[in-house]
VEXDREN-2710 file (C-alpha; in Angstrom, 1 decimal):
% VEXDREN-2710
k/r/px/py/pz
1/MET/-42.8/-22.3/41.9
2/LYS/-42.9/-19.0/40.1
3/TYR/-44.7/-15.7/41.4
4/LYS/-48.1/-14.6/40.4
5/LYS/-47.7/-12.1/37.7
6/ILE/-50.8/-9.6/36.9
7/LYS/-51.3/-7.8/33.8
8/ILE/-51.0/-4.0/34.0
9/GLY/-51.2/-2.4/30.5
10/LYS/-48.9/-4.4/28.2
11/LYS/-46.7/-5.5/31.5
12/LEU/-46.4/-8.2/33.8
13/VAL/-46.1/-7.2/37.4
14/PRO/-45.7/-9.7/40.1
15/GLU/-49.0/-9.7/42.2
16/HIS/-46.8/-9.7/45.9
17/LYS/-45.7/-6.1/44.5
18/ILE/-48.9/-4.7/43.8
19/VAL/-50.3/-6.1/47.1
20/VAL/-47.6/-4.3/49.0
21/GLU/-47.9/-1.0/47.1
22/ASN/-51.4/-1.1/47.7
23/PHE/-51.4/-1.7/51.3
24/LEU/-48.6/1.2/51.7
25/GLY/-50.4/3.5/49.2
26/ARG/-47.1/4.0/47.7
27/VAL/-44.9/2.4/45.0
28/LEU/-41.9/0.7/46.2
29/THR/-38.4/1.3/45.2
30/SER/-36.1/-0.4/43.2
31/GLU/-34.2/-1.4/46.3
32/GLU/-37.1/-2.6/48.4
33/LYS/-37.5/-6.4/48.6
34/ILE/-40.4/-8.5/49.5
35/HIS/-40.3/-11.6/51.1
36/HIS/-42.5/-14.4/51.5
37/ILE/-42.9/-15.6/55.4
38/ASN/-44.2/-19.2/54.5
39/SER/-42.0/-19.3/51.1
40/ILE/-44.9/-20.1/49.3
41/LYS/-44.7/-17.7/46.4
42/THR/-48.0/-17.9/45.5
43/ASP/-49.6/-16.8/48.8
44/ASN/-49.8/-13.3/48.6
45/ARG/-51.9/-12.1/51.2
46/ILE/-50.2/-9.3/52.9
47/GLU/-50.1/-11.4/56.0
48/ASN/-47.7/-13.4/54.5
49/LEU/-45.8/-10.7/53.4
50/MET/-42.5/-8.7/54.5
51/LEU/-40.9/-5.8/53.0
52/PHE/-37.0/-5.3/53.3
53/ASN/-35.2/-2.1/52.5
54/ASN/-32.8/-3.9/50.2
55/GLN/-31.6/-7.4/48.9
56/ALA/-28.7/-7.4/51.7
57/GLU/-31.4/-7.1/54.6
58/HIS/-33.7/-9.7/53.0
59/LYS/-30.8/-12.2/52.5
60/LYS/-29.6/-11.7/56.3
61/PHE/-33.3/-12.3/57.3
62/GLU/-33.3/-15.6/55.3
63/ASN/-29.8/-16.7/56.4
64/GLN/-30.8/-16.1/60.2
65/VAL/-34.1/-18.2/60.0
66/ARG/-32.1/-20.9/57.9
67/GLN/-29.4/-21.4/60.5
68/PHE/-31.3/-20.4/64.1
69/GLY/-34.9/-21.3/63.0
70/TRP/-38.0/-19.5/63.8
71/THR/-36.4/-17.7/67.2
72/GLU/-38.5/-15.4/69.0
73/PRO/-36.9/-12.4/67.9
74/LEU/-37.5/-13.3/64.4
75/LYS/-40.9/-14.2/65.2
76/LYS/-41.2/-10.7/66.8
77/ARG/-39.9/-8.9/64.1
78/VAL/-42.6/-10.7/61.2
79/ARG/-45.3/-9.6/63.9
80/LYS/-44.1/-6.2/63.6
81/ARG/-43.3/-5.6/60.2
82/TRP/-45.7/-3.4/58.7
83/LYS/-45.9/-1.1/62.2
84/ASP/-42.2/0.0/61.7
85/LEU/-43.3/1.8/58.5
END
């Protein structure tokens, strides 16, 4: 499934990027990556999105979920995700 995109001027921008930028009140850096917690790429509610500083952190998180499942430390990290910014 593909990401939802919104036309801004002449550009198509992923909706999840706009949602996170509006929530944070700033533009994301080119390094930052957004994760869809429930893996549904069209579910762009802020409650379903998680921001990572870079692709390596994002992949590490995804690998931990795949390897160990939704452990309590991972659930805690998801709950705290917007508080740490």
